[in-house]
GULOTI-670650 format. One record per residue: residue in three letters; x, y, z negated of N, C-alpha, C, O, CB in turn. Coordinates in steps of 0.05 Angstrom, whole numbers, plus 5000, padded with zeros to 4 digits. Glycine has a CB too. Layout:
BEGIN
alaXYZXYZXYZXYZXYZ...
END
This chain:
BEGIN
unk903236404041902736604021901036834032901137054022905336714010unk899636784053898036994066895837104048895437344049896836894091unk894536934032892337034015893237113988891537203972890336814013unk895737093981896637153955897337453952898237583971899136993948unk896837553928897437833921899637833900899537683880894937993912unk901538013903903638043883902338163858900838363859905938223894unk903038053834901938143809904038293793903738523786900737913793unk906238153786908238273768910838123770911037913782907238283740unk912838243758915538123754916038103724915838303710917738283769unk916737863715917637823688920237673688920437453699915437663671unk922237803677924937693677925837643706925937843722925137433661unk926437403714927237353742925137193757925737033774929937203743unk922537243750920337103763918337313774917737513761918936923743unk917437263798915337423810912737253809912837003814916037503839unk910537373804908037233802906137333824905737573827906737263774unk904937143838903037203859900437043853900636823843904137133888unk898137153859895637003854893837013878893937203894894237113829unk892136813880889936803900887436763884886936543874890436573921unk885836973881883436963865881236783876879736673861882237243862unk881136743902879136573914879536283906877536143901879136603944unk881936193905882435913898883535873870884135653861884435793918unk883836103855884936103827887635973826888235813808883035953808unk889336043845892035933846894136143839893736383845892635813874unk896336053828898436233819901036123831901535883830898636253788unk902736293842905336223850907336363832907236603828905936303880unk909136203821911336313804913836283820914836053824911536153776unk914936503830917236493847919736603833919736823822916736663873unk921836433832924336513819926036663840926236573863925836263807unk927136883832928937023850931637053838931737073813927737293859unk933737073852933837103881933736833896933936843921936437243888unk933436603883933536353897931136293913931136113931933936123877unk928836433908926336403923925036133918923136063932926836433953unk925935973898924535733890921835803878921635993863926235553870unk919835653885917235713875915635473867916035253877915635873895unk913835513848911935303840909135413842908635653837912535213810unk907335243850904535323854902735183834903034943829903635273883unk900835333822899035223802896235293809895635503821899835333774unk894335113801891535163804890335163776890634963762890134963823unk888835373769887735393742884735383742883435443763888735653729unk883535313720880635333718879835623717881535803714879535183692unk877335683721876435963722877036113697878136333698873435973727unk876435993674877036133649880036173644880836383634875735983625unk881535963650884435993647885636203666887536343659885835723652unk884636213690885636413709885136693699886936863701884236373737unk882736743688882137013677883937073653884937293650879137033669unk884236873635886036913612888936963620890237133609885936663593unk889836813641892536853651892937143661894937273655893136653674unk891037243677891237513687891037713664892437923665888937573707unk889537653644889337833620892037843606892838063598887137733601unk893337623602896037623589897937783606899537943595897037333586unk897837753632899737913649899038213647900938373648899537813678unk896538283646895838563645896538693618897138933617892838603651unk896538533597897238633571900238623565901238733545895838483549unk901738503583904638473580906038743579905538913597905938303602unk907538783558909039033555911938983562913238803551908839143526unk913039133581915739083590917939123569920239043573916339263613unk917139233546919139273525919139043506920839033488918439533510unk917338843509917338613492919238403503920338433524914438503489unk919438193488921237973495920137813518918037683515921737783471unk921337823541920337693565920537383562918837243573921937773590unk922437283547922636993543920236893528919236673533925236923529unk919237053509916936973493914436953510912936753507916537173470unk913937143527911537133544911736913565909736783571911137413558unk914136863576914436643595914036373582912836193594917236653608unk914936343557914436093543911436053538910435833541915936093516unk910036263530907236253525905736173550903936003550906136513514unk906336303573905036253598905535963608903735833618905936453619unk908035873604908635603614907435393597906635183608911735563615unk907135433571905835233554902835223559901735003560906335303525unk901535453562898635453564897635423593895535293597897635703552unk898935553612897735563639899535433660898535283677897335853646unk902135503660903835413682905335153674907735153671905935633689unk903834943670904934693661904534483682903234533703903734603634unk905634243678905534023698902633943703902033853726907133783688unk900833973684898033893688896634073709894633983721896533903663unk897434313712896234503731897834543756897034683774895834773718unk900234413758901934453781900834303805899934073803904734353774unk901034423828900334303854902734173865904734313871899034513873unk902733913869904933763880904433733910902433623918905233483866unk906333813926906133793955908133603965908233553989906534063969
END
């Protein structure tokens, strides 16, 4: 995680991104389980836009469902 930057916390997930490789890490805490995703350029920008527009007073479950359906799905997951 040397090249990753912390972006935000939503519910019990921390999000880190690496802009050079367009990768996202979704880390669940306190268990520290994480999943890594690689997005296309346009999806990466849209993903960051959704996170920047996220209002902490809105329903966090709704935004997590939206992100997981559109961006953080099995098709974009990096399997190691």
